[in-house]
C-alpha positions in Angstrom: 57.9 2.5 -7.6 61.4 1.7 -6.4 62.1 4.5 -3.9 58.8 5.4 -2.2 60.4 7.7 0.5 62.2 9.6 -2.3 59.0 10.0 -4.3 57.0 11.0 -1.2 59.3 14.0 -0.7 60.0 14.7 -4.4 59.7 18.3 -5.3 58.6 19.4 -1.9 61.6 21.6 -1.2 60.2 23.7 -4.1 56.5 23.3 -3.5 56.2 23.7 0.3 59.6 25.5 0.7 58.6 28.0 -2.1 55.1 28.5 -0.5 56.6 29.2 2.9 59.0 31.8 1.3 56.0 33.4 -0.4 54.1 33.4 2.9 57.1 35.2 4.6 57.4 37.8 1.8 53.7 38.5 1.9 53.7 38.9 5.7 56.6 41.4 5.4 54.9 43.4 2.7 51.5 43.8 4.2 50.8 47.0 6.1 48.0 46.6 8.6 49.6 48.4 11.6 47.1 51.3 11.4 44.1 49.2 10.6 42.0 48.9 13.7 39.1 47.0 12.1 38.2 43.6 13.5 35.5 40.9 13.1 34.3 38.5 15.8 37.2 39.7 17.9 39.9 38.9 15.3 42.0 41.8 14.0 42.6 42.6 10.3 46.1 41.2 10.7 44.6 38.1 12.2 42.3 37.6 9.2 45.3 38.2 6.9 47.3 35.4 8.6 44.3 33.1 8.5 43.8 33.8 4.8 47.5 33.1 4.1 47.7 30.0 6.3 44.8 28.1 4.9 46.3 27.6 1.4 49.6 26.4 3.0 47.8 24.0 5.3 45.6 22.8 2.4 48.4 22.2 0.0 50.5 20.4 2.7 47.4 18.2 3.5 46.9 17.3 -0.2 50.6 16.5 -0.7 50.7 14.2 2.4 47.4 12.4 1.4 48.2 12.0 -2.3 51.7 10.8 -1.9 51.1 8.5 1.1 48.2 7.0 -0.9 50.3 6.4 -4.0 53.2 5.0 -2.0 51.5 3.0 0.7 47.7 3.2 0.3 47.8 5.0 3.7 44.6 6.9 3.3 42.6 4.0 2.1 43.8 2.0 5.1 42.9 4.7 7.6 40.3 7.5 7.0 39.4 6.3 3.5 38.7 8.5 0.5 35.5 9.8 2.1 37.5 11.0 5.1 40.1 12.7 2.9 37.4 14.4 0.8 35.5 15.8 3.9 38.6 17.6 5.2 39.6 18.6 1.7 36.4 20.5 1.2 36.4 21.9 4.7 39.7 23.5 3.8 38.4 24.7 0.5 35.4 26.4 2.2 37.8 27.8 4.8 39.5 29.8 2.1 36.3 32.0 2.1 37.8 33.6 5.2 39.5 35.8 2.7 36.2 37.5 2.1 36.2 38.8 5.7 39.7 40.1 5.1 38.4 42.1 2.1 36.0 44.0 4.2 38.1 44.6 7.3 40.7 46.0 5.0 38.3 47.6 2.5 39.8 50.5 0.5 43.3 50.3 2.0 44.9 50.5 -1.5 42.3 52.6 -3.2 38.7 53.6 -2.9 36.8 51.3 -5.3 34.2 52.7 -7.6 32.2 51.6 -10.6 35.3 50.9 -12.7 36.8 48.6 -10.1 33.5 46.8 -9.6 32.9 46.2 -13.3 36.5 45.0 -13.7 36.1 42.6 -10.8 33.0 41.1 -12.5 35.0 40.6 -15.7 37.7 38.9 -13.8 35.2 36.9 -11.7 33.2 35.5 -14.6 35.8 33.0 -16.0 36.4 31.8 -12.4 32.7 31.2 -11.9 32.3 29.5 -15.3 35.2 27.3 -14.3 33.4 26.2 -11.1 30.3 25.5 -13.2 32.3 23.4 -15.7 33.9 21.5 -12.9 30.5 20.6 -11.4 28.9 19.8 -14.8 31.6 18.0 -16.6 34.6 17.2 -14.4 33.1 16.5 -11.0 34.3 17.8 -7.7 35.5 14.4 -6.5 37.8 14.1 -9.5 39.0 17.7 -8.9 39.8 16.7 -5.4 42.3 14.0 -6.7 40.1 10.9 -6.9 42.5 9.4 -9.5 45.0 9.0 -6.7 42.5 6.7 -4.9 40.2 5.0 -7.4 41.7 3.4 -10.5 38.5 3.9 -12.5 39.2 7.6 -12.7 42.5 6.8 -14.5 40.6 5.5 -17.5 38.5 8.6 -17.9 39.8 10.8 -20.8 40.9 14.3 -20.1 37.9 16.7 -20.1 37.4 18.8 -23.2 34.0 20.4 -22.5 33.0 23.7 -21.0 36.0 25.8 -20.1 38.3 22.8 -20.4 38.1 23.4 -24.2 40.4 26.3 -23.6 42.9 24.7 -21.2 43.2 21.4 -19.3 44.3 23.4 -16.2 41.3 25.7 -16.1 41.1 25.4 -12.3 44.6 26.9 -12.0 44.3 29.3 -14.9 40.8 30.8 -14.4 39.3 29.7 -11.0 42.3 31.3 -9.2 41.1 34.6 -10.6 38.3 34.8 -8.0 40.6 36.1 -5.2 41.8 38.8 -7.6 38.2 39.7 -8.4 37.6 40.2 -4.6 40.7 42.3 -4.2 39.8 44.5 -7.2 36.2 45.0 -6.0 37.3 46.0 -2.4 40.5 47.8 -3.0 42.2 45.8 -0.3 46.0 45.8 -0.3 46.2 42.7 1.9 43.7 40.8 -0.4 45.9 41.6 -3.4 48.8 40.0 -1.5 46.7 37.0 -0.6 45.6 36.6 -4.3 49.1 36.8 -5.7 50.4 34.4 -3.0 47.5 32.0 -3.7 48.2 32.1 -7.5 51.9 31.5 -7.2 51.6 28.8 -4.6 49.0 26.8 -6.5 51.3 26.6 -9.5 54.1 25.4 -7.3 51.7 22.7 -6.2 50.9 21.8 -9.8 54.4 21.6 -11.1 56.1 19.9 -8.1 53.3 17.8 -6.7 50.4 17.1 -9.1 52.4 16.9 -12.3 54.9 14.5 -10.7 52.0 12.4 -9.4 50.6 12.1 -12.9 53.8 10.6 -14.1 53.1 7.7 -11.7 49.4 7.5 -12.0 49.3 7.6 -15.8 52.7 6.0 -16.6 51.1 3.2 -18.6 48.5 5.4 -20.4 
């Protein structure tokens, strides 16, 4: 790698810049002024901002860790892969804060009934099967980007079992449907905004961070 600084920032004007723009648009669209609901002292607007902020923080964290590791082995020399993974999954679990948003903003777009609940289950199933396939065939450590840290993962062939038979990007294509399932089931306008924001931002991450990293990691494969 000739220009490590250049590679470290490569694509981030589109990845993080685009995510920040999506964040701003979502915050301008949401309408929670008349929503007086709260949970543990946090208003519905507060939960919305939390649900929007965590994906941005998570993706920025992954970019910094992945690129600094590929360029300078910075993570291996400091907190190690284990330290990286712990915070990675803390941020993943923190995304569940969106569930609280669903209920403090329940029915703001429409009053959900049987049709919405059945549709939400249909949308949820592929996402749930994706998580099952990740656990059974792919592995959560590999999903967290282990190939950036441990060369042995770079020799493992691309997964073709489970839901990965249908697409190699199942986590982005199907798992990301889970936020939409929550939005549909609860009729929450703000959750629909979070779901759309999450979907678009994760694809920005894929094209401008992960895909560019693969060119370096698997350049000789």
